C-alpha positions in Angstrom: 215.4 72.7 65.0 216.0 72.1 61.3 212.7 73.6 60.1 210.8 72.3 57.2 212.6 70.2 54.6 211.3 67.7 51.9 214.6 65.9 51.7 214.8 62.8 53.9 216.9 59.7 54.5 216.3 56.4 56.4 219.8 56.8 58.0 219.9 57.6 61.7 222.7 60.2 61.7 223.0 59.8 65.5 223.6 56.0 65.5 227.0 54.4 65.8 228.5 52.3 63.1 228.8 52.8 59.3 225.6 53.5 57.4 225.3 53.8 53.6 222.2 54.9 51.8 220.7 57.9 50.0 219.3 61.3 50.7 216.0 61.4 48.9 215.0 64.6 47.1 211.4 64.6 45.9 211.1 65.0 42.1 207.9 64.4 40.2 208.0 63.6 36.5 205.6 62.2 33.8 206.9 58.7 34.3 207.6 58.9 38.1 205.0 60.9 39.8 206.3 60.1 43.3 209.9 59.7 42.4 213.0 60.9 44.3 216.5 61.9 43.3 218.9 59.6 45.2 222.0 61.2 46.6 224.6 58.7 48.1 225.5 59.5 51.7 227.7 57.6 54.2 227.6 58.3 57.9 230.3 56.8 60.1 229.9 57.4 63.9 231.6 56.1 67.0 230.6 57.8 70.2 231.1 61.3 71.3 233.4 63.7 69.4 233.5 66.2 66.6 231.6 65.9 63.3 233.2 66.4 59.9 231.0 67.1 56.9 232.9 66.1 53.7 231.4 66.8 50.2 232.2 66.6 46.6 230.3 66.6 43.3 228.5 69.9 43.9 229.5 70.3 40.3 229.2 67.1 38.4 232.2 67.4 36.1 234.8 67.8 38.9 236.2 64.4 39.8 239.1 64.3 42.2 237.0 64.9 45.2 234.4 62.4 44.2 237.0 59.7 43.8 238.8 60.6 47.1 235.7 60.7 49.2 234.3 57.4 47.8 237.6 55.7 48.7 237.6 57.2 52.1 234.1 56.1 52.8 235.0 52.5 51.8 238.2 52.4 53.9 237.2 53.9 57.2 236.5 51.4 60.0 234.0 52.8 62.6 236.2 51.5 65.4 238.9 54.0 64.3 236.5 57.0 64.6 236.0 59.3 67.5 232.9 61.3 66.7 231.2 61.3 63.3 232.0 61.7 59.6 229.3 62.5 57.1 230.4 61.9 53.5 228.6 63.0 50.3 230.8 62.1 47.3 228.3 63.2 44.7 226.2 65.9 46.3 224.5 67.2 43.1 223.8 63.6 41.9 221.9 64.6 38.7 224.8 66.8 37.6 227.3 64.0 38.5 225.4 61.4 36.4 225.2 63.8 33.5 228.9 64.9 33.8 227.8 68.6 33.9 228.5 71.6 36.1 224.7 72.2 36.5 221.8 69.9 37.2 220.0 68.6 34.0 216.8 68.7 36.1 216.6 72.4 36.7 219.9 73.9 35.4 220.8 74.5 39.1 224.4 75.4 40.0 224.5 73.9 43.5 227.4 76.1 44.7 225.4 79.2 43.7 222.2 78.0 45.3 222.8 78.3 49.0 221.1 78.7 51.5 218.5 77.0 49.3 214.8 76.7 49.3 212.8 73.9 50.9 210.0 74.2 48.2 212.3 75.0 45.2 213.6 72.8 42.5 215.9 69.8 43.3 219.1 71.9 43.5 217.5 74.4 45.9 216.2 71.6 48.1 219.6 70.0 48.3 221.2 73.3 49.3 218.5 73.9 51.9 219.0 70.5 53.4 222.7 70.9 53.7 222.3 74.4 55.2 219.6 73.5 57.7 220.3 69.9 58.6 223.8 68.9 57.9 225.9 72.0 58.5 224.5 72.7 62.0 225.8 69.2 63.0 229.3 69.9 61.7 232.3 71.2 63.6 234.2 71.5 60.3 233.4 71.0 56.6 235.4 70.3 53.4 234.0 70.9 49.9 236.1 69.5 47.1 236.0 71.1 43.6 238.0 71.4 40.4 237.7 73.4 37.3 235.3 71.2 35.5 235.0 71.3 31.7 235.5 75.1 31.5 238.7 75.6 33.5 242.0 74.1 34.6 243.3 74.9 38.0 246.6 74.7 39.9 245.7 72.5 42.9 244.9 74.8 45.7 242.8 75.2 48.9 240.4 78.1 49.3 239.3 79.7 52.5 237.0 82.6 52.9 238.0 86.0 54.4 235.8 88.2 56.6 235.4 86.2 59.7 236.7 86.9 63.2 240.3 86.6 64.0 239.6 83.2 65.7 237.7 82.0 62.7 240.5 83.0 60.3 243.1 81.3 62.4 241.1 78.1 62.4 240.7 78.2 58.6 244.4 78.9 58.2 245.2 75.9 60.4 242.9 73.7 58.3 244.6 74.8 55.2 248.0 74.1 56.6 246.8 70.6 57.6 245.3 70.0 54.1 248.7 70.8 52.6 247.8 72.0 49.1 250.7 73.9 47.4 248.6 77.1 47.4 245.9 78.4 49.7 243.8 81.2 48.2 242.0 83.5 50.5 238.8 84.7 48.9 236.1 87.3 49.6 233.8 85.7 47.0 234.4 88.3 44.4 235.1 85.6 41.8 231.4 84.6 41.8 228.8 83.3 44.1 229.0 85.9 46.8 226.7 84.8 49.6 225.3 81.9 47.7 228.2 79.4 48.1 228.6 76.7 50.7 231.6 78.4 52.3 229.5 81.6 52.7 226.7 79.8 54.6 229.3 77.9 56.6 230.8 81.2 57.6 227.4 82.5 58.6 226.8 79.5 60.8 230.3 79.7 62.4 231.4 76.4 60.8 234.9 76.4 59.3 234.8 75.4 55.6 237.8 74.5 53.5 237.2 74.4 49.8 239.7 73.0 47.2 240.2 73.3 43.5 242.1 70.1 42.5 242.4 70.1 38.7 240.1 70.6 35.8 239.2 69.9 32.1 236.7 67.3 33.4 239.6 64.8 33.8 241.3 63.3 36.8 244.5 65.0 38.1 246.7 62.4 39.9 248.3 65.3 41.8 245.0 66.7 42.8 243.7 63.3 43.9 246.7 62.7 46.0 246.4 66.1 47.7 242.7 65.3 48.5 243.4 61.8 49.8 246.2 62.8 52.1 244.8 66.2 53.0 241.5 64.8 54.2 243.3 62.3 56.4 245.5 65.0 58.0 242.4 67.2 58.6 240.5 64.3 60.3 243.5 63.4 62.4 244.0 67.0 63.4 240.4 67.2 64.5 240.8 64.1 66.6 238.2 62.2 64.6 240.7 59.7 63.1 243.4 59.9 65.8 245.3 56.8 64.8 245.3 57.2 61.0 248.7 57.2 59.3 249.4 60.3 57.2 252.4 61.9 55.5 253.8 65.3 56.3 251.9 68.2 54.8 253.7 70.2 52.1 254.0 73.9 53.2 251.2 75.9 51.7 251.6 79.3 50.1 248.9 81.8 51.1 247.7 83.9 48.2 244.7 85.9 47.3 242.8 87.6 44.5 243.8 91.2 44.6 240.5 92.5 43.0 238.2 91.9 40.1 241.0 92.9 37.7 242.6 89.5 38.5 240.0 88.0 36.1 240.6 88.2 32.4 237.6 87.9 30.1 237.0 87.3 26.4 235.4 90.4 24.8 234.4 88.6 21.6 233.4 85.1 20.5 236.2 83.1 18.8 239.0 80.6 19.3 241.1 81.3 22.4 244.8 80.9 21.9 246.4 81.2 25.4 249.8 82.8 25.7 250.8 81.5 29.1 250.6 78.3 31.1 249.3 77.6 34.6 251.7 78.8 37.3 253.2 81.5 35.1 254.0 84.8 36.8 252.7 87.6 34.6 252.7 91.4 34.6 250.1 94.0 33.7 250.1 94.7 30.0 251.6 91.4 29.2 249.9 89.4 26.3 247.5 86.9 27.6 246.5 85.4 24.3 244.5 85.8 21.1 240.9 85.5 20.1 240.7 84.3 16.5 237.5 85.3 14.6 235.6 82.3 13.4 233.4 83.7 10.7 236.0 86.2 9.4 239.3 84.3 9.7 241.0 86.9 7.5 240.7 89.4 10.3 243.6 90.0 12.6 243.1 88.1 15.9 242.1 90.2 18.9 244.8 90.6 21.5 244.0 89.9 25.1 246.3 91.3 27.8 246.6 91.0 31.6 245.6 94.1 33.5 247.3 93.1 36.8 250.4 91.4 38.0 250.1 87.9 39.5 250.4 84.2 39.1 248.1 82.3 36.8 246.1 80.0 39.0 243.3 79.2 36.6 243.0 79.1 32.8 240.1 78.4 30.4 240.2 74.9 29.0 238.0 74.9 25.9 239.4 76.8 22.9 236.0 78.0 21.8 235.1 81.1 23.9 232.3 83.6 23.9 232.1 87.2 25.1 232.1 87.1 28.9 234.0 83.8 29.3 236.7 83.9 32.0 240.1 83.1 30.5 242.4 83.5 33.5 242.4 84.1 37.2 245.5 85.6 38.9 246.6 85.3 42.5 249.1 87.4 44.5 250.9 86.6 47.8 248.9 87.8 50.8 251.8 90.2 51.6 251.5 91.9 48.2 249.9 95.3 48.0 
């Protein structure tokens, strides 16, 4: 039972073959009273077997996953599939078309909107459909992200902590197959909590691998290559594409956010001058950068310091910053105290 949803598609998700169409999300406007928001979806099925749900474009300004999933959807021959692959390269389609993190229709941040609302705005309806219709079909899910306009990330996979030992082992195996240089184990403290896709996946017992593959609203060639090959290895491991050719996965380094002190924030509005690059290993008390005052440039810039040891996994991209903007995110090895 999926319960009530206003989102619909003409696709038969139980039919064999490759089907390409839209999810249709009702959205009524002055010039389109009975309009829908079209969300591209590809379903490739061939007989019995596991189902993989593959998504990107939850945030519209994150591109590696969108490109990788569109290519995968074009390339896969149904004859090579055992089971089913459901691909949504641009899940928050309004945000994708606008090149924005949030939807221009309702300012909805899709990966902060789960489990959604069947009678909410477009973003809430999309989240609800994924939660109640698509996720229950899935045996595994992959949700591809990047830093968007606001951040730049070291390419990494993310898995959620807090599940059973069996669930954690399955997630770790997915991360090893995906082969990103780093795998971050997160408890959601960086934002989102229970409102992310990975959180609802955990609640439904579906293993969800997330990835951050670049940032600055550009395309990272390294991040794209990781996504392209990592998806193939995951699908081969699941037995869904048993004959697909893949390269050997690079060993992944398991890391985590120690606590909220791993995030460095701007305390004042100004121009952010970073002091360290992505991948740098830093220590507590080390200078993180300067915030230059805009309206009083004769004032001495405000120093920003790290309050924990760790490796810089994420750094703010725009130079203009406001109070409360995240400037850095640090990771430590899982063995670290």
